[in-house]
C-alpha positions, 0 to 999 in steps of 0.5 A, a space after each residue: 499500500 502507498 504510504 503518505 498519499 493523502 495529498 492527492 486525489 488523482 489516480 494518475 499521481 498515485 500510479 507514479 508512486 509505485 514501480 511494480 503495478 500488477 493488476 493495473 492497466 494504463 493507456 495515454 491518448 493525445 487529441 490535440 491539446 487534450 491528453 487522456 490518461 486511462 487507468 484500470 485497476 483489475 485486482 486486489 493487488 492493483 488496489 494495494 499499489 494504487 490505494 484506490 478500489 478496482 475500477 476505471 479512473 479516466 483523467 483529462 489533461 489540457 491547458 489551464 482550464 480557464 485560458 482555453 478558447 471558446 472552441 477548446 471549451 466546447 471540445 472539452 465539454 464534448 469529450 467529457 460528455 462522451 466519456 461520461 455517457 460511456 459510463 452511464 449505460 443503463 438497460 432502461 430507455 433514456 426517458 426512464 433512467 434516473 440520475 442524481 446529481 450531487 454538487 459536493 463541497 462548500 460554495 463559500 470557499 472558492 477552491 471548494 466550490 466546483 461542485 455547488 457551482 456545477 449544481 447551479 447549472 445542471 438542469 433538474 428534470 425529475 419535477 417536470 417528469 412528475 408534473 407534466 409528462 407531455 412536456 417531459 417526453 418532448 425534452 427527450 432526456 433522462 430524469 435527473 434530481 440535483 442537490 448541493 448538500 453543503 458540508 458537515 460544518 454547515 449542516 451538522 450531517 455527514 454528506 453520506 447521511 443526506 445522500 442515503 436518505 435521498 437515494 432511498 426515496 428517489 431510487 436513481 440508476 446512478 449518482 453523479 458526484 462532483 467535487 473539488 480535488 487535491 493534487 500533488 503536482 502543482 502543474 495539474 491544478 486547474 488543468 485536470 479533470 478526473 472521472 471515475 466509476 468507483 465513487 468518491 472519498 470526500 476530503 481524502 486529499 486533504 486528510 479529512 476523510 468522511 464516509 465514502 460515497 460508493 456503490 458499497 455504501 449507497 447501494 447504487 453506482 457512483 460516478 465521480 468527477 473532480 478538478 484539482 484546485 489545491 495542493 499541500 504546501 508540504 507537497 509543493 515544498 517536496 517538488 522543489 529542487 533540493 537547492 531551492 528548499 529551505 534547510 529548516 523546512 518543517 513538513 509537519 508544521 505545514 502538514 495542514 496547509 493548502 495553497 491554490 493558484 492565482 485566478 482560482 476564481 476563474 478556474 472554478 467558474 470555468 470548470 463548473 461551466 465545462 463539467 455541468 454542460 458535459 453532465 447536461 449533454 450526457 443525459 440528453 439535455 440540449 443546451 
């Protein structure tokens, strides 16, 4: 098992922390300014080496997301939407499929606001299906409910407690959860989007783990989408060349300190727009 990796939520960074990767497949594909890294963990041995459960971890790398051109943003929406659609396959007809979108995080904290801002833009349709079947049929899309449950310091509840209650009543085919992530490499901040079919472990990248949101805990498959917006000061310092580090740097002293890049407001805003549009497209909502 990898030691001391709480400072990253990205499977692609955990993969580079080991040399022997049995039970892990990897492929890299470039398409213009976009690069996909696809990791698949296929065994318990692979779980141990990466520190994540068996499943798919697909990571899109690009330029800093807020500096993309309008055309590149559209292409990012399309490629993310296609990737998400492939993971959201159900045996039901589209109009009978149900999805629960969850925007995780704290909208009052910019670096943690990707999820709530996405929730503002994903188009809820379940209420339309319930109240106007004719209009809903014309939309030609799936049923989706949207929530932004906040964080425990605001609600007093572990997010799992709230989602479990909603899932018990709503019975979605999939939960789609979006959250801000932590990365070890500063060059990934605002430049990476990870999609996985194994659920999400809120707060794991900053050492504040809550109850996992997974098929095992909720009883429903969970697709997780995230953008790294912070890195730990400890990880940043360790990435510097030795001659640039302070000799008296005390890693333990700064273990709970995290930093974000300048322009984090624009990064979070643009990331939420791209991800929410990708989700809307994947469930059939025409923008």
